[in-house]
C-alpha positions as CSV (number, residue, x, y, z in Angstrom):
1,M,-14.8,13.8,-2.9
2,P,-12.6,14.9,0.0
3,G,-10.0,12.7,1.4
4,N,-7.9,12.3,-1.8
5,T,-4.8,14.1,-0.7
6,L,-2.0,12.7,1.6
7,G,0.7,14.6,3.5
8,T,1.5,18.0,5.0
9,L,4.6,19.3,3.1
10,F,5.1,16.6,0.6
11,T,1.5,16.0,-0.6
12,V,0.1,13.6,-3.1
13,T,-3.4,14.0,-4.6
14,N,-4.7,10.9,-6.3
15,F,-7.2,11.0,-9.1
16,G,-9.1,8.7,-11.5
17,E,-11.3,5.6,-11.6
18,S,-10.7,1.9,-12.3
19,H,-12.4,2.1,-15.7
20,G,-11.9,5.7,-16.6
21,P,-9.5,6.9,-19.3
22,A,-6.6,7.2,-16.9
23,I,-5.5,7.3,-13.3
24,G,-2.7,9.4,-11.7
25,C,-1.6,11.8,-9.0
26,V,-0.1,15.3,-8.4
27,I,2.9,15.5,-6.1
28,D,3.4,18.9,-4.5
29,G,6.3,19.9,-2.2
30,C,8.9,17.6,-3.7
31,P,12.3,19.5,-3.2
32,P,14.1,20.7,-6.3
33,G,17.1,19.0,-7.7
34,L,16.3,15.4,-7.4
35,S,17.3,13.4,-10.4
36,L,14.2,11.8,-11.7
37,D,12.9,10.1,-14.9
38,A,10.1,7.8,-15.9
39,A,12.3,4.7,-15.5
40,D,12.7,5.4,-11.7
41,I,9.1,5.4,-11.3
42,Q,8.4,2.5,-13.7
43,L,10.6,0.2,-11.8
44,E,8.2,0.3,-8.7
45,L,5.0,0.3,-11.0
46,D,6.2,-3.0,-12.5
47,R,6.4,-4.7,-9.1
48,R,2.8,-3.8,-8.5
49,R,1.5,-4.3,-12.1
50,P,-1.5,-6.7,-12.7
51,G,-1.4,-9.7,-14.9
52,T,2.2,-10.7,-14.0
53,S,1.3,-14.2,-12.6
54,R,-1.6,-16.7,-12.6
55,H,-2.2,-15.8,-8.9
56,V,-3.3,-12.2,-9.5
57,T,-5.9,-10.4,-11.6
58,Q,-5.5,-11.2,-15.4
59,R,-6.3,-7.6,-16.3
60,Q,-3.5,-6.6,-18.6
61,E,-2.3,-3.1,-17.9
62,A,1.2,-1.9,-18.9
63,D,1.0,0.9,-16.3
64,Q,3.4,3.0,-18.2
65,V,3.9,6.3,-16.4
66,E,4.0,9.7,-18.0
67,I,5.6,12.6,-16.2
68,L,3.5,15.6,-17.2
69,S,5.2,18.5,-15.2
70,G,7.6,19.1,-12.4
71,V,10.8,17.7,-14.0
72,Y,13.1,19.5,-16.5
73,E,16.3,18.1,-17.9
74,G,16.0,15.2,-15.5
75,L,15.7,17.2,-12.3
76,T,12.7,18.0,-10.2
77,T,11.9,21.7,-10.3
78,G,10.2,22.1,-6.9
79,T,6.8,22.6,-8.8
80,P,3.9,20.1,-8.9
81,I,4.9,16.7,-10.4
82,G,2.0,15.4,-12.5
83,L,2.1,11.6,-13.1
84,L,-0.4,9.9,-15.5
85,I,-1.2,6.2,-16.1
86,R,-3.6,5.3,-18.8
87,N,-6.2,2.6,-18.4
88,T,-6.0,0.3,-21.4
89,D,-7.7,-3.0,-20.5
90,A,-11.0,-2.1,-18.8
91,R,-13.8,-4.5,-19.4
92,S,-16.9,-2.7,-17.9
93,K,-19.4,-5.2,-19.3
94,D,-18.2,-7.7,-16.7
95,Y,-20.0,-5.5,-14.1
96,S,-23.3,-5.2,-15.7
97,N,-24.9,-7.8,-13.5
98,I,-24.1,-6.0,-10.3
99,A,-24.8,-2.4,-11.5
100,D,-27.8,-2.3,-9.0
101,T,-26.6,-4.7,-6.3
102,F,-24.0,-4.6,-3.6
103,R,-21.1,-7.0,-3.1
104,P,-20.8,-8.3,0.5
105,G,-17.7,-6.8,2.1
106,H,-17.2,-4.2,-0.7
107,A,-17.4,-0.4,-0.7
108,D,-20.4,-0.5,-3.0
109,Y,-23.0,-0.2,-0.3
110,A,-21.2,2.5,1.8
111,Y,-20.4,4.7,-1.3
112,W,-24.1,4.5,-2.4
113,R,-25.4,5.4,1.1
114,K,-23.0,8.4,1.3
115,F,-23.2,9.8,-2.2
116,G,-26.5,8.4,-3.5
117,L,-24.7,6.9,-6.5
118,R,-21.8,4.8,-7.3
119,D,-19.5,3.6,-10.2
120,P,-19.9,-0.2,-10.4
121,R,-17.3,-0.5,-13.1
122,G,-14.4,-2.3,-11.4
123,G,-15.3,-0.6,-8.1
124,G,-14.7,2.9,-9.5
125,R,-12.9,5.0,-7.1
126,S,-12.8,2.3,-4.5
127,S,-10.8,-0.1,-6.7
128,A,-7.3,-1.2,-5.8
129,R,-6.4,0.0,-9.3
130,L,-6.0,3.5,-7.6
131,T,-3.0,2.2,-5.7
132,A,-0.9,2.6,-8.9
133,P,-0.5,6.3,-8.5
134,T,0.3,5.7,-4.8
135,V,3.2,3.5,-5.9
136,A,4.4,6.1,-8.5
137,A,4.5,8.8,-5.8
138,G,6.1,6.4,-3.5
139,A,8.9,5.8,-5.9
140,V,9.8,9.4,-5.9
141,A,9.7,9.5,-2.1
142,K,11.9,6.4,-1.9
143,K,14.6,7.9,-4.2
144,W,14.7,11.1,-2.2
145,L,15.0,9.3,1.1
146,A,17.7,7.1,-0.1
147,E,19.7,9.8,-1.6
148,Q,19.4,12.3,1.3
149,Y,19.5,9.9,4.3
150,G,20.3,6.4,3.0
151,V,16.9,5.2,4.2
152,K,15.9,1.9,2.7
153,V,12.1,0.9,2.6
154,R,11.2,-2.8,1.8
155,G,8.6,-5.4,2.6
156,Y,7.5,-9.0,2.4
157,M,4.6,-11.3,2.8
158,S,4.7,-13.2,6.1
159,Q,1.4,-15.1,5.9
160,L,-1.0,-16.0,3.0
161,G,-4.4,-17.2,4.3
162,P,-3.6,-20.0,6.9
163,I,-0.1,-20.5,5.7
164,P,2.7,-18.7,7.7
165,I,5.8,-17.7,5.9
166,P,8.9,-17.8,8.1
167,F,11.5,-15.2,7.3
168,V,14.7,-16.6,5.8
169,S,16.2,-14.0,3.6
170,W,15.6,-10.6,1.8
171,D,17.3,-12.1,-1.2
172,E,14.2,-14.4,-1.7
173,V,11.6,-11.6,-1.8
174,P,12.0,-10.5,-5.4
175,N,12.3,-14.0,-6.8
176,N,8.7,-15.1,-6.5
177,P,5.3,-13.6,-7.2
178,F,4.2,-13.6,-3.5
179,Y,7.2,-11.4,-2.2
180,A,7.9,-14.3,0.1
181,P,11.1,-14.3,2.0
182,N,11.3,-18.1,2.0
183,A,11.6,-20.1,-1.2
184,D,10.7,-23.4,0.4
185,V,7.2,-22.2,1.1
186,V,6.4,-21.0,-2.4
187,P,5.2,-24.3,-3.9
188,E,2.7,-24.6,-1.0
189,L,1.5,-21.0,-1.6
190,E,1.1,-21.7,-5.4
191,A,-0.9,-24.9,-4.7
192,Y,-3.1,-23.1,-2.2
193,M,-3.8,-20.2,-4.7
194,D,-4.6,-22.6,-7.5
195,Q,-7.2,-24.3,-5.5
196,L,-8.6,-21.0,-4.3
197,R,-9.0,-19.8,-7.9
198,R,-10.9,-23.1,-8.8
199,D,-13.2,-22.5,-5.8
200,G,-13.9,-18.9,-7.0
201,D,-13.1,-17.7,-3.6
202,S,-10.4,-15.3,-2.1
203,V,-8.2,-15.1,1.0
204,G,-6.3,-12.5,3.1
205,A,-2.6,-12.0,3.9
206,R,-0.2,-10.4,6.3
207,I,2.4,-7.9,5.0
208,E,5.5,-6.7,6.8
209,V,7.2,-3.4,5.9
210,V,10.5,-2.1,7.3
211,A,12.3,1.3,7.0
212,E,15.9,1.2,7.9
213,N,18.5,3.9,8.4
214,L,16.2,6.4,9.7
215,P,17.8,9.1,11.9
216,A,16.3,9.6,15.3
217,G,14.0,12.6,15.7
218,W,11.5,12.4,12.9
219,G,7.8,12.7,14.1
220,E,5.9,14.9,16.4
221,P,4.3,14.4,19.9
222,I,0.6,13.9,20.5
223,Y,-1.6,14.3,17.4
224,D,1.0,14.1,14.6
225,R,3.0,11.3,15.9
226,L,5.1,9.3,13.3
227,D,3.4,6.0,14.3
228,A,0.0,7.6,14.2
229,D,0.5,8.9,10.7
230,I,1.9,5.5,9.5
231,A,-1.3,3.7,10.9
232,H,-3.5,6.4,9.4
233,V,-2.2,6.0,5.8
234,M,-1.9,2.2,5.9
235,M,-5.5,2.0,6.9
236,G,-6.1,4.0,3.8
237,L,-4.9,1.1,1.6
238,N,-7.6,-1.0,0.1
239,A,-8.4,-4.2,2.1
240,V,-6.3,-3.3,5.1
241,K,-8.1,-4.1,8.3
242,G,-5.4,-4.0,10.8
243,V,-2.0,-2.2,11.4
244,S,0.5,-2.9,14.1
245,I,3.9,-1.3,14.7
246,G,6.8,-3.1,16.4
247,A,5.5,-5.8,18.8
248,G,1.9,-4.6,18.1
249,F,-0.7,-6.8,19.7
250,D,1.9,-9.1,21.1
251,C,2.8,-6.5,23.7
252,I,-0.4,-7.4,25.5
253,A,1.2,-10.5,26.8
254,Q,4.6,-8.8,27.5
255,R,5.7,-7.5,30.8
256,G,7.3,-4.1,31.0
257,S,10.7,-5.7,31.8
258,E,10.5,-7.5,28.4
259,H,8.7,-4.9,26.3
260,G,10.8,-1.9,27.1
261,D,13.7,-1.7,24.8
262,E,16.9,-1.5,26.9
263,I,19.5,1.1,25.8
264,T,23.3,0.6,26.0
265,P,26.1,3.0,24.7
266,D,26.0,0.8,21.6
267,G,22.3,1.3,21.0
268,F,19.1,-0.6,21.7
269,L,19.1,-4.2,22.6
270,T,15.7,-4.9,21.1
271,N,13.1,-3.2,19.0
272,H,9.7,-4.0,20.4
273,A,8.7,-0.3,19.9
274,G,9.1,-0.7,16.1
275,G,11.5,2.2,15.8
276,V,9.2,4.8,17.3
277,L,8.9,6.2,21.0
278,G,6.5,9.0,22.0
279,G,5.7,9.5,18.2
280,I,9.3,10.2,17.4
281,S,11.7,7.9,15.4
282,T,14.6,6.4,17.6
283,G,17.0,5.5,14.9
284,Q,15.8,1.9,15.1
285,P,14.2,0.3,12.0
286,V,10.5,1.2,11.7
287,T,8.6,-2.0,11.6
288,V,5.0,-2.2,10.4
289,S,2.6,-5.2,10.0
290,L,-0.6,-5.1,8.0
291,A,-3.6,-7.4,8.0
292,I,-5.2,-7.7,4.4
293,K,-8.7,-8.9,4.2
294,P,-10.0,-11.3,1.5
295,T,-11.0,-9.7,-1.8
296,S,-14.7,-8.9,-1.8
297,S,-15.3,-9.6,-5.5
298,I,-15.7,-13.4,-5.7
299,R,-17.5,-15.9,-7.9
300,V,-19.2,-17.6,-4.9
301,E,-22.8,-16.6,-4.7
302,R,-23.6,-14.7,-1.6
303,R,-26.6,-12.9,-0.2
304,S,-27.2,-9.1,-0.5
305,V,-29.7,-6.4,-1.5
306,N,-30.2,-4.2,-4.5
307,R,-30.9,-0.5,-4.5
308,A,-34.6,-1.2,-3.9
309,N,-33.5,-3.1,-0.8
310,E,-34.8,-6.4,-2.2
311,P,-32.9,-9.6,-1.5
312,V,-30.6,-10.9,-4.2
313,M,-27.8,-13.3,-4.8
314,V,-24.6,-11.7,-5.9
315,Q,-21.8,-13.1,-8.0
316,T,-18.9,-11.1,-9.4
317,L,-17.7,-12.1,-12.9
318,G,-15.0,-9.5,-13.4
319,R,-11.2,-10.1,-13.3
320,H,-9.9,-9.8,-9.7
321,D,-7.0,-10.6,-7.4
322,P,-8.1,-13.8,-5.4
323,C,-5.6,-12.4,-2.8
324,V,-5.1,-8.7,-3.0
325,G,-2.1,-9.2,-0.5
326,I,0.0,-10.7,-3.3
327,R,0.5,-7.3,-4.8
328,A,0.3,-5.3,-1.6
329,T,4.0,-5.3,-0.7
330,P,5.2,-2.6,-3.0
331,I,2.1,-0.6,-2.2
332,A,2.7,-0.7,1.5
333,E,6.3,0.3,0.9
334,A,5.1,3.3,-1.0
335,M,2.8,4.4,1.7
336,L,5.5,4.2,4.4
337,A,8.0,6.1,2.2
338,L,5.3,8.9,1.7
339,V,4.9,9.3,5.4
340,L,8.6,9.3,6.0
341,I,9.5,11.9,3.4
342,D,6.8,14.2,4.8
343,H,8.1,13.9,8.3
344,A,11.6,14.3,7.2
345,L,10.7,17.7,5.5
346,R,8.7,18.7,8.5
347,H,11.6,18.0,10.8
348,R,13.9,20.1,8.7
349,G,11.3,22.9,8.8
350,Q,11.1,22.8,12.5
351,C,14.6,21.7,13.7
352,G,16.8,22.3,10.6
353,D,18.8,19.3,9.5
354,R,19.9,18.0,12.9
355,A,18.8,14.5,12.0
């Protein structure tokens, strides 16, 4: 199946299925000499790991990463880095009732129409389980970006279902299971999710990701714009149905006199552009907002068809995230870091290390 490799100079090839023996990725193009061990990667994987609160899937996976290649005596060698994460808690029998039917809103139907077959066990290749290798690769990218340029990539949830989460402080984000930047809203989020689980339903979310301390000059004009590549990879995340950068869709109601970020000798006065102009970074923070759709696998019965195109009622009994957005923050951070490291290396190749 094509479409499993991301990047131009720093590439990541993702492999595996939700209920297969293991999942993982191969990173190619990582510069040599980066200090790296499993603990660096595990820190990020643990932020995404399932089963960490009552509000996410109860599938219990340790997500222990194994570094198979590309690291010697604690340093990257410049050769492909193989990362493996074993699946230890798959329950394929939970999906026997939907082996021949299609979940509304899920990739089941589209995969079957394209390939003539599908793996119903946990969604197979289309499962959000496959974001774990992305987070592992993103951990490598984050570390290199921080060491080489001081770039910091972080994110938070700004809305869960109908509940907005006003930003208060980055310090609040790691202290709750929602990655919410506002502790006062957490009890309301928990009550909402508890009722949602009782209803057997799901809900969407909005995630914000920010990259700070980027130098100006990363990116390309026209087809390989930095913001175009960011939007491309973010739309590759499971359940993402919308991406905006900077002011995003709010720019529709803005006048040019408001939207255009004025420049002074001390820098920009605003950041409606989200840190990118003409496809190239400005040195401002890169700001990205993601719309996450509700999880398709729910216990509420819904109408669909089977492979014989006969009408059926579908109910999913497996273990699922009632809001995939709850664990999406570290995944979105990883994706942004992977785009940035690729563009950093491409900029070095074209312009030297001017930025």
